[in-house]
Every structure is written in C-alpha cells, then in structure tokens.
C-alpha atoms as one frame of an Amber mdcrd trajectory, in Angstrom:
protein
  16.702  18.473   8.608  17.951  15.918  11.107  18.907  12.394  10.194  17.791
  10.022  12.904  19.499   6.670  13.287  18.635   3.665  15.393  21.422   4.700
  17.776  19.597   7.966  18.604  16.951   6.247  20.733  13.260   7.165  20.678
  12.589  10.798  19.736   9.750  12.651  21.453   7.004  13.706  19.086   5.750
  16.472  21.390   3.752  18.941  19.316   3.590  16.585  16.313  -0.064  15.822
  15.627   0.385  14.272  12.172   3.322  12.188  10.966   3.976  10.832   7.477
   6.478   8.203   6.437   7.251   7.795   2.756   9.312   5.341   0.764  10.866
   6.067  -2.601  12.890   3.918  -4.959  14.088   3.841  -8.536  13.721   0.837
 -10.819  16.945  -0.754 -12.045  18.041  -3.135 -14.758  20.065  -5.069 -12.177
  22.730  -7.027 -14.001  20.759  -7.071 -17.256  22.038  -4.930 -20.083  20.738
  -3.970 -23.515  17.084  -4.499 -24.373  16.383  -6.710 -21.347  17.791  -4.019
 -19.036  15.670  -1.318 -20.677  12.557  -3.480 -20.318  13.287  -4.144 -16.636
  13.699  -0.407 -15.947  10.505   0.374 -17.862   8.513  -2.295 -15.994   9.942
  -1.155 -12.649   9.669  -3.066  -9.396   6.992  -3.180  -6.742   7.982  -2.426
  -3.167   5.328  -1.923  -0.492   5.169   0.362   2.532   2.997  -1.152   5.249
   2.056   0.200   8.680   1.060  -2.406  11.246  -0.925  -1.107  14.218  -0.121
  -3.072  17.365  -1.915  -3.712  20.645   0.997  -4.712  22.860   2.694  -7.540
  20.954  -0.312  -8.300  18.743  -0.821  -6.855  15.252  -4.451  -5.675  15.010
  -4.638  -3.542  11.831  -2.598  -3.205   8.641  -2.398  -0.127   6.381  -1.064
  -0.911   2.931  -1.405  -3.560   0.245  -5.196  -3.375  -0.307  -6.130  -1.617
   2.959  -5.914   2.170   2.752  -7.826   3.225   5.918  -7.850   0.188   8.237
  -9.109   2.068  11.306 -11.962   3.614   9.312 -11.513   7.110  10.755  -8.662
   8.586   8.705  -6.126   8.193  11.520  -3.867   5.709   9.676  -4.028   6.255
   5.917  -2.008   4.684   3.102  -1.560   6.573  -0.198  -2.032   3.513  -2.433
   0.131   0.968  -4.214   2.874   2.176  -6.572   3.879  -0.941  -8.489   6.791
   0.452 -10.502   8.868   3.007  -8.565   8.412   5.471 -11.430   7.669   9.094
 -10.552   9.145  11.871  -8.460   9.083  12.096  -4.687   7.715   9.387  -2.417
   6.242   6.379  -4.179   4.088   5.344  -1.202   3.260   7.094   2.082   1.448
   6.382   5.333   0.065   9.304   7.347  -0.834   9.077  11.030  -3.198  11.434
  12.892  -2.125  10.671  16.453  -5.141  12.321  18.110  -7.516   9.959  16.283
  -5.593   6.709  16.885  -7.760   4.563  19.209  -6.260   4.033  22.674  -6.108
   0.264  22.092  -3.237   0.914  19.627   0.034   1.008  21.605   2.457   1.260
  18.679   2.674   1.387  14.890   5.474  -0.432  13.052   6.392   0.825   9.576
   7.759  -1.874   7.257   8.885  -1.743   3.636   8.904  -5.033   1.801   9.343
  -6.655  -1.570   6.126  -8.431  -0.616   4.739  -9.648  -3.913   6.355 -12.574
  -5.701   8.908 -11.531  -8.343   9.632  -8.230  -6.547  12.906  -7.692  -4.694
  15.049  -4.983  -3.159  17.758  -6.006  -5.624  15.502  -4.758  -8.462  15.345
  -1.305  -6.831  17.957   1.407  -6.369  18.178   4.479  -4.156  15.652   3.168
  -1.625  15.026   5.749   1.077  12.509   6.403   3.801  11.553   9.939   4.733
   9.813  11.036   7.912   7.682  14.188   7.799   6.068  16.334  10.452   2.713
  16.810   8.724   1.213  18.940  11.524  -0.982  21.777  10.281  -1.333  20.362
   6.766   2.260  21.008   5.708   4.949  18.353   5.330   8.347  19.234   6.755
  10.950  16.495   6.365  12.549  15.706   9.723  14.475  12.511   8.957  15.905
  10.511   6.087  16.578   6.799   6.676  18.660   4.820   4.175  18.724   1.020
   4.406  21.924  -0.881   3.668  22.472  -2.177   0.150  24.360  -5.169   1.580
  21.346  -7.406   2.087  19.629 -10.291   0.374  16.568  -9.712   2.607  13.205
  -8.603   1.259  11.894  -6.638   4.242  13.011  -3.621   6.247  11.505  -2.516
   9.553  11.865   1.231   9.123  10.573   2.804  12.328   8.140   2.394  15.189
   5.823   4.997  16.695   5.287   4.161  20.370   2.538   5.518  22.614   4.191
   7.111  25.664   1.719   8.383  28.244  -0.324  11.090  26.532   2.093  11.438
  23.614   4.118   9.453  21.112   7.778   8.698  20.441   9.445   7.605  17.209
  12.160   4.947  17.215  14.205   4.353  14.067  14.691   0.605  13.559  16.265
   0.293  10.056  16.700  -3.504  10.272  16.243  -5.915   7.386  14.877  -9.446
   7.508  13.333 -12.183   5.417   9.562 -12.234   4.947   7.867 -15.032   2.991
   6.531 -13.251  -0.087   2.754 -13.018  -0.298   2.302 -14.163   3.327   0.604
 -11.479   5.451   1.100 -13.562   8.620   4.872 -13.630   8.012   4.773  -9.856
   7.479   2.890  -9.322  10.752   5.216 -11.672  12.672   8.197  -9.689  11.334
   6.592  -6.426  12.552   5.692  -7.940  15.929   9.335  -8.965  16.477  10.368
  -5.278  16.363
C-alpha cells in the first residue's frame, strides 16, 4: 500500500477503470463521561461522504446525501448514508466507473462533511479516507488519507479525480474548511474552490 499525500502531486490512474473512496469513523463521547458519554457513543455521529461531479468550475451532479446514482448510469455510485459510524470497515463509499463518466464531467471532488445540523467532526474519532483500485471487481487499497485532528472545521476536501486527455489522475487535497450545515450550495461552493 502507498500513502499518497497532497505533496505527491496528481497520480496517474493508468489502468484503473474503477476507483472507490471510502470514509470510516468511530463515534465518541467527546468530553462527556458516564451515562451521557455512553449514550453519545451509542447514538453515534453522522458524517457524509459526497462526490461532486464538475464541468470545469461548475458543480453539475452530486453523489451522496439522498442521491445515490446522480448520473443514472452507474458510473458514480454512493453506498448510502451511515448515520452513526457504527460497523466495521468503510461507513460510506463512492465508486467511480471512469469509462462510463460522461465527457462533460472534467473532474470529481470527494468531500467529507459533518453536513447535517448537530453532527461534527469533534463527535467522531479515527476518521480516515481510503482509496481503492476497484478494477476487475476487486478492491485493493492504494492510499490511506488521514485528516488533521487540529480543526474546528466541519468539511474536508479529500481528493479530486481529474480528467487528463484519455485518462484520469488523482490529486490528494486533504484540506479542511467550514461549510454551512444543511446548505448544499455552500457544500458545492467548497468543492468548486478545490
């Protein structure tokens, strides 16, 4: 496994026909102890992985939240909303079939956010993003991206897949920022700025 960082520059995805990005997190009690802490861990916290398909600088489709197949052809598919962080492995994933992505899409920005009101990164622990080469139906992990814990932000631009001629490149972004909770336009503006 390689661990890509934003300093590595865009990595060629030659030979990669399918790519998956997953986010996982564990619920935490935060600073609450006793019964309140146990209840907070049991309830969990809701983070969201969202893929925003771009045409140049304009967001044109969004996979995540309540949209699982925004292009309608299975080329950009979200696994569904995990609202607690409970469970093993990735809590949410987005899978891209590059050959089926319409040519109007020039890039795809992957964002994780504490999007819904009352959710926050501070209510989650061990947040990580994994990148998989899902070519041929298997999933081989090729990168592990860990965001900084030193943030009060509620969004993280994880990575960006960029169309490059007849192929694609993947750029690790790993930058946090503030997104107005519940505001899809703020989410899309955040993605467009990356």
